[in-house]
C-alpha positions in Angstrom: 4.3 -13.2 -20.4 3.5 -9.9 -21.9 2.4 -6.7 -20.2 -1.2 -6.8 -21.6 -1.6 -10.3 -20.3 -0.4 -9.3 -16.7 -2.5 -6.3 -16.6 -5.7 -8.2 -17.7 -5.0 -10.6 -14.9 -4.7 -7.7 -12.4 -7.8 -6.1 -13.6 -9.5 -9.5 -13.3 -8.6 -9.8 -9.8 -9.9 -6.5 -8.9 -13.1 -7.2 -10.3 -13.1 -10.7 -8.2 -12.4 -8.5 -5.2 -15.4 -6.5 -5.6 -17.6 -9.5 -6.1 -16.5 -11.2 -2.9 -16.7 -7.9 -0.8 -19.4 -9.3 1.5 -17.7 -12.4 2.9 -14.7 -10.1 3.8 -16.8 -8.2 6.2 -16.8 -11.1 8.7 -13.0 -11.4 8.8 -12.5 -7.5 9.7 -15.5 -7.6 12.4 -14.1 -10.6 14.3 -13.0 -8.2 16.8 -14.6 -5.1 18.1 -15.7 -2.6 15.3 -16.3 0.9 14.7 -20.0 1.0 14.1 -21.6 2.6 11.3 -19.9 3.5 8.2 -18.5 6.9 7.3 -19.5 8.9 4.5 -16.2 11.3 4.2 -17.0 14.7 3.8 -14.3 17.2 2.2 -11.5 18.1 4.8 -11.9 22.0 3.6 -8.2 22.4 3.1 -7.1 23.3 -0.3 -5.3 20.6 -2.4 -3.0 20.9 -5.7 -2.2 18.1 -7.6 0.8 18.2 -9.9 2.4 15.4 -12.0 5.8 14.4 -10.9 6.2 11.5 -13.7 3.8 11.1 -16.7 2.2 7.8 -17.2 1.0 5.8 -20.1 -1.7 3.3 -20.9 -3.8 2.8 -17.9 -3.5 -0.4 -16.3 -0.7 -1.6 -18.8 1.7 1.0 -17.3 0.5 0.3 -13.5 3.1 1.9 -11.0 2.0 0.0 -7.6 3.8 1.3 -4.7 6.6 3.9 -3.7 9.0 4.8 -0.7 11.6 7.2 0.0 15.0 5.9 1.2 15.9 9.1 3.0 18.9 9.6 0.9 17.3 11.8 -2.0 15.7 8.9 -3.7 12.1 7.9 -4.6 11.7 4.4 -5.3 8.8 3.0 -7.2 7.5 -0.6 -8.1 6.4 -0.7 -11.7 4.5 -4.1 -11.4 3.7 -4.5 -15.2 7.3 -4.0 -16.5 8.8 -5.9 -13.4 10.8 -3.1 -12.7 11.8 -0.9 -9.6 12.7 2.6 -10.5 14.5 5.2 -8.6 14.1 8.9 -9.2 15.8 12.0 -8.1 13.6 15.1 -6.8 13.7 16.7 -10.2 11.7 13.6 -11.6 15.0 12.3 -13.4 15.3 8.5 -13.6 18.4 7.4 -11.8 18.2 3.8 -11.6 16.1 0.9 -12.8 16.5 -2.9 -12.3 14.4 -6.0 -12.5 12.1 -7.5 -9.9 9.3 -10.1 -10.8 6.0 -8.5 -10.2 7.1 -5.7 -7.7 4.4 -4.4 -5.0 5.1 -3.0 -1.7 8.1 -1.4 -1.1 9.6 0.0 2.3 12.9 1.2 4.1 14.2 -1.3 6.6 15.6 -0.3 10.0 19.0 -1.3 8.4 18.8 1.5 5.9 18.3 -1.1 3.0 15.3 -1.2 0.7 12.6 -4.1 0.8 10.1 -4.8 -1.8 7.7 -7.6 -2.3 7.9 -9.5 -5.5 5.5 -12.0 -7.2 2.3 -9.6 -6.8 1.4 -10.4 -10.5 -1.4 -13.0 -10.3 0.5 -14.8 -12.8 3.6 -15.3 -10.8 4.3 -18.8 -9.2 6.2 -17.4 -6.2 6.3 -14.5 -4.0 8.2 -12.8 -1.0 10.6 -10.1 -0.5 13.8 -8.8 -2.0 16.2 -6.4 -0.9 18.4 -3.8 -2.3 21.0 -1.3 -1.3 19.9 2.2 -2.3 23.3 3.7 -2.2 24.8 1.3 -4.7 25.9 2.7 -7.9 23.8 0.0 -9.7 21.2 -1.4 -7.2 20.4 -5.1 -7.5 17.4 -7.2 -5.9 18.4 -10.3 -4.0 15.9 -12.6 -2.6 15.3 -12.5 1.3 12.6 -15.2 1.4 10.2 -16.7 -0.9 7.2 -19.1 -0.6 4.5 -16.4 -0.2 2.5 -16.1 -3.4 0.0 -13.3 -4.0 1.2 -10.9 -1.4 0.9 -7.2 -1.9 1.4 -4.4 0.8 4.7 -4.4 3.1 5.6 -3.1 6.6 8.6 -3.7 8.3 9.2 -3.1 12.1 11.9 -1.7 14.3 13.1 -5.3 14.9 13.1 -6.1 11.1 10.0 -8.3 11.2 8.1 -8.1 7.9 4.3 -7.9 7.6 2.8 -8.7 4.3 -0.8 -8.4 3.2 -3.0 -10.8 0.9 -6.0 -9.3 -0.9 -7.7 -12.8 -1.3 -6.9 -14.7 2.0 -7.3 -14.4 5.6 -4.5 -13.3 7.9 -1.6 -10.7 7.7 1.5 -12.8 7.3 4.3 -12.2 9.8 7.8 -13.3 8.6 10.7 -13.1 11.0 14.1 -11.6 9.9 15.5 -15.0 9.4 12.4 -15.7 6.9 10.4 -18.0 9.2 6.9 -17.5 9.7 5.3 -16.4 12.7 2.3 -18.8 12.3 0.6 -18.1 15.7 0.5 -14.2 15.0 -0.7 -14.8 11.5 -3.6 -16.9 12.8 -4.8 -14.1 15.1 -4.4 -11.3 12.6 -7.3 -12.9 10.8 -8.4 -10.1 8.8 -9.6 -10.9 5.2 -8.4 -9.1 2.0 -5.9 -6.6 3.3 -3.9 -4.3 1.1 -1.8 -1.4 2.4 0.1 -1.9 5.8 1.4 1.1 7.9 3.2 0.8 11.4 2.8 3.8 13.9 4.1 3.1 17.1 3.1 -0.4 18.5 0.0 -0.5 16.1 -0.3 -2.0 12.6 -2.7 -0.2 10.5 -4.4 -2.1 7.3 -6.5 -0.8 4.7 -9.1 -3.6 3.5 -9.5 -3.9 -0.1 -12.0 -6.9 -0.1 -14.9 -5.7 1.8 -17.8 -3.9 0.7 -17.6 -1.2 3.9 -14.1 -0.4 3.1 -12.5 -0.7 6.9 -9.2 0.7 8.2 -8.4 -1.9 10.9 -5.9 -1.6 13.7 -3.8 -4.4 14.7 -1.8 -4.3 18.1 1.6 -5.6 17.1 1.9 -7.2 20.6 -1.8 -8.8 20.7 -3.1 -9.3 17.1 -6.3 -10.9 18.0 -7.4 -7.8 19.3 -7.8 -5.9 16.0 -10.6 -3.4 15.3 -11.9 -1.4 12.7 -11.0 2.3 13.0 -13.7 3.4 10.6 -15.7 2.0 7.6 -15.7 4.2 4.7 -18.5 3.1 2.5 -21.8 1.0 3.2 -22.1 -1.8 0.5 -20.1 -3.2 -2.3 -21.9 -0.7 -4.6 -20.0 2.2 -3.2 -16.9 0.3 -1.9 -13.7 2.6 -2.3 -11.4 -0.3 -3.0 -8.9 0.8 -0.4 -5.1 0.5 -1.5 -2.2 1.5 0.4 -2.0 4.0 3.3 0.5 6.1 5.1 0.8 8.2 8.3 0.7 11.9 8.1 0.6 14.5 10.6 -0.9 12.1 13.5 -3.6 11.0 11.0 -3.8 8.3 8.2 -4.2 8.9 4.5 -5.8 6.1 2.5 -5.5 5.7 -1.3 -9.0 4.8 -2.5 -8.5 3.3 -5.8 -12.1 2.8 -7.2 -13.3 6.6 -6.1 -9.8 8.2 -7.0 -9.6 9.9 -3.6 -7.2 10.4 -0.6 -9.0 9.9 2.5 -7.7 11.4 5.7 -8.8 9.2 8.7 -8.1 10.1 12.7 -7.1 6.8 14.0 -8.3 7.9 17.5 -11.8 9.1 16.5 -12.3 7.1 13.1 -13.6 10.2 11.7 -12.5 11.0 7.9 -12.7 13.5 5.2 -11.5 13.8 1.4 -8.1 15.2 1.0 -8.3 15.2 -2.8 -10.6 13.7 -5.4 -10.0 12.9 -9.3 -7.1 10.9 -9.1 -6.5 8.2 -11.6 -6.8 5.0 -9.7 -4.4 5.8 -7.1 -2.5 2.9 -5.6 -0.1 4.0 -3.0 0.7 7.1 -1.1 3.6 8.3 1.0 5.2 11.3 2.4 8.5 12.7 1.2 11.3 12.4 3.3 14.9 13.9 2.8 13.9 14.5 -0.9 15.1 17.8 -2.2 13.0 20.8 -1.3 9.8 18.7 -1.0 7.8 19.3 2.1 6.8 16.3 4.1 4.5 18.7 6.3 2.3 19.4 3.5 3.1 17.3 0.6 2.1 13.6 -0.4 3.4 11.5 -3.3 0.9 9.1 -5.1 1.3 6.2 -7.7 -1.3 5.1 -9.8 -2.5 2.5 -12.0 -2.3 5.1 -14.8 1.2 4.9 -14.6 1.5 8.5 -13.2 3.3 9.4 -10.2 1.8 12.8 -8.8 2.1 15.2 -5.8 -0.5 16.4 -3.8 0.2 19.8 -2.2 -1.9 20.8 1.0 -2.7 24.4 1.6 
């Protein structure tokens, strides 16, 4: 298949997600929710955006996700070109190797890198692959398959995998041996999740397919007690299309695909504010870790469907 057909299919799935935003509200609200929707105000903190890597044709050059390996390399999933790319702190491309439809990418507790595959709607299979970031020529090998149309990824300290699904109910939990934890998945019955992030004993999920743009907290030990931390919009007409999210200085930072924003959310109070706007369809956000001179206390890296990778530096 060519890049154009993949991009068109992905764009179609995003349009479909907006249309079905209403039904998603029921799934996210099956446990206690955070009340009325927020209208994020400006954080009042100066922010500068600089381009780390230039993009190409929007949507056709879609970069979906990113993660730092803690060894000086930034790994990026380039979904429309079916590649995972590794970048040095100065922006130099260090490595590039094939992965079919790569999505969420995370560092595991074993130091290896894990990446979802089969994110493209036209892929028949999906699951997780892994690679050694220290290898001279990294190669991806399949950990497990049989989970098509997954997107986001999180990995806990025991090596369990959590996978989001934009057009299905239930966050998938897969054990390190590749078997599914069906009971956990059934209890984590949130519809339309995208980004996933583990903080302590809580899994946070951004919900793409929901007109109120919720961020949900799922206790790892008791997933049925999931709650909405906040709701960042009121209806599908002002839906933010929440994509990936990350922990940052005790808060959460969420990439809002449709509105082009990074939104900071207090996971305790649910209060939110806009850190930066004007991004070009942001898809993921991460804090730099052991990446040259980049400062994880005040910098964020963002991938976009425009193909760009940008840095956001906060004052």
